[in-house]
Residue, then its C-alpha position, 0 to 999 in steps of 0.5 A: m484539521t489539527p489541534v492548535l494548542p501546543p502538546a503537553s510536552e511543550a505546555q507552559p509551566g504554571a499555566p492554569q489547569g482549572p479546579a481539581p476534579t472531584p473523586a466522582a468525576r475522576k472515577t467517571s473519567l477513568l471508566v470512560g478512558a478504560l472503555i475507549c482503550v478497550a474499544a480502540a484496542a479491539p481493531i488492533v487485536i482483530y487485525v493481528w488475529i486475521a493476519l496470523h491466520r493468513i500469513g501462511y496461506p499458500y495462494e494469493l490474497d490479492w490477484m497480483e501478490g504472486g507477481s510480487v513473489e516473482l519480483a522478490a525471486r528475481v532479486a534473490d537470483g541476482q536479476s534486474l527488476y527493470a528490463s525491456p518488457t517481454l512475455a517472459f518478464v515485465g517490470w512493475a512501476y515501483t522502486p525496489f526496496f520492498y523486494w530487496v527486503s523481502a528477498v533478504v527474508a526469503k533467503i532466511i526462511g524460503l521463497g514464497f508468500v510468507p516472507l513478503r507478508l511477514v515484511s508487510f505485517t511487521a511494517s503495519l504493526t510499526s505504523m500503528a506503534t509509530l502513530a501511538w508513540i507520536v500521539t502519546r509523546e505529544t499529548r502525554d496521554r496513553v489513551a490518545g495514543i491507543v486511539a490513534a493506533g486503533l483508528f488506523a487498524a480499524t480501516f483495514q477493510i476499507s483500505g482493501s484488507w491490505f495491511d498484511i499483503g505481500r505488496v509495497d504499501s505497508l512498508f512505504v507507510a511505515l517508513t513515511l510515518l517513521a520519517i514524520a516522527f523522526g523529523r519532529e524530534a531531529r535538532t541537528a544537521r546529522g539528524g537532518v541527514a538521517l531524516g533525508t535518508l529515511a525519507f529516501l527509503a520510503f521513496f525507494t519503497k513507493q514513489t508517492a512517499l515524495l509527495a507525502l514527505l516533501p511538504v514536511i521536509v520543506y517546512l523544516a527547511v524554513t522553520r528549522r534550517r539546521v535539520g531541514i536543509p540537510a534533510l532536503v539535500t540528502l533526499l534529493a541527492l539520493v533520489i537523483g543519484s539513485t535514478l542516474v545509477f539505476n538508469a545507467a545500469t538498466d539502459g534507462w528502463y528504471g526511469y521508464y518504469v518508476i517515472g515515465e510509465l506512471l506519468h503517461q497513464p490515464v487519470a480517473y477524473q471522477l475521483w478529484v472529488g470522489f476521493w474526499v466524498n466517498d473515500i474519506l467523508h463517507h467512511q470517517w465523517p465522525l472523525v472529520i467532525l471530531i477533528l474540525a470541532g476539536a480544532a475550533m474549540l482549541a483555537w477558541r481556547a488559545k485565543q491566538r494563532p499557533s506560531l509557524s514552528s508549533p507542533a500543530v502546524y508541523y502535524a497539519i503539514a504532515a497530514a496534508g502530505l499523507l492525504g495528498s499522496a493518497w489523493v494523487s495515487r487514487l487519481h491514477s486509473g489503476g489505483y485500488l483501495n490500498v492507496l488510501i492507507p496513508a490518508y487513513a493514517a493521517v486521519a487517525l493521527l489528527a484524531g488522536l492528537t485532537y482527542g489528547a489535546v481536548v481532554r487535557g483542557r479545563r473541561g476535559a472531564i466534560a469533553r471525554p464522554v462526548l469524544a467517547v461517543a464520537l469514537l465509538l460511533q466511528l469504530a462501529l461504522l468500520i466494523y467488518p465480518i472477520g471470517a470473510q478476511i480469512p481463507t477457508a479450507s475450501d480455498r486451500a483445496i481449490g488451490a491444491q487442485l489448481i496446482a496439481r492440474l497445472r503440473t499435469l500439463p505438458g511443456r511450458v504453461i503461461v498463467l497470465r494473471h498468476p505467474w507464481y502458480a505456474t512456478l509452484a507447479g514447476k513450470t517456467s514463470s512469465a510476466q504478470e498481466e497487469a504489468i503488461a497492461d500498464v505498459l501497453r496503456s501508457s502513452d510512453a511509447r518506448g515500453s509499449r512499442a518494445l512489448r508489442a514487438s515482443l508479444r508478436g510471435a511470443l506464443n510461437a515458442e515450441d515449449i509453450q504448450a498451454l495458456v491459462l487466462d482469467f477472462p476472455t478479454d485476456t486473449s487481446f494480448f496475443g495475435a494469430e498465434l493464440t487463435d491459430d495454434f491453441r484451442l479453448a478447452r471445453e471445461p475450465i481448468t478447475a471445477s471451482p475458481l480460486y478467487p483472491l480475498t481482496d481487490l479484483s475478483s480474478a481467478p484462472r479459468q480458461l485453459y488454451l491447449r496447443v493443437r498446432p506445432a510452432s512454426p520453425e524459428g518463428a517463421k511467418r505462416p501463410p495467410k488464411r484463405p478467405k471463406r467462400 
């Protein structure tokens, strides 16, 4: 699924270019190119418009986004992200770089959603710019570069409306694409070290960067040893070294969260094929056809296989790494649509390169309108309602009511799925529900054993006076302390639920209030008498 001819920057001098186009053909080509530019740029403009209208929204866009803010706050306070799991704190299964960067920004502009979203927004624009730069550089066609960036931006909604959310994904993808672009240009051992360092930063943002970038780095170690071997050694040294250092500093909890917990969680076997059929073909079949047909046309035109060191092979391997990392993440039972972002970046990259290579050929003037139809069809299939992606005034009012209600509750309040809301209300924070669930469902017994022991009696702390849950099933995390000491309020905590715009439709609803004092020092209560 990639062009097989060398890019324009490496074309052989004196190669036949065919007869010069007529003025009418040249004019038609310019008009078609302008149409494609406008159509491809539209998704970028729309995304920027949406992001600018969401960046200052004071409540969650995704139901776990507040948990990300809590992690950045821990970094800003000098606390570890990796510790024995308790109701007070459970680490997330990510490496720390995103939270470090966000904490630095938060030190400048203040803690909250804005610094995290600003990092993600900047990273998403960097990804689009990097795709445009790669394709323009390889094809010498600015239209092709805009096509690649626009096709990627158009996947905003089908990848979970996630580009600007305060989570790790956009920064991970941006660093991965930058590493791919840099690897294509690097020619020295020093460049190899820099490439390995850049790849490590991508891994230090999200672990699946290893799956995305190792194929390219190994390829360079074979075809361009002066670059590839230093890059591979640097990457492995930094990954192994950082793991050893962080494990030693956290009593092994770093390795548990970023490696052990994930490897011991269930697999969504239905997505072995579903990823390719539903996530890729269903949404992007015009691009898949365009890429395959374009590759076949270019192969027939070249009448020879590309050499191992050709850019076509490089980008084919890079795209395979991006697709593979998304596939593996989707197979993880907790993987949402956001894990598809690197896959859609790969398709956009290949589509841009294919477009640029095809229109550069002898029959480019004929092929351009055909390609325009395919691209316009693809963009039309990815159209989404803009208003649905932007929080409303009603959302803000409901959020304000929720925080005000939390403030009226006495003592410490646990908002299990949205701990940042408790922090906003001046209450002590707690572990986020999904982080708790991830530990408990992992077959790595170290974390689940420690967390279960901590949860037993956790609500017996006298300062915990209220518990806010989203679903009745959330009560399963607690034992008799909840059923004996707390009672479910008749009315939900707010008249209208504060739902996030994407991912799980999960809103704080059920309010449990303490009705029985905590036993002194967590003493065990006598067993209930059986009913007669």
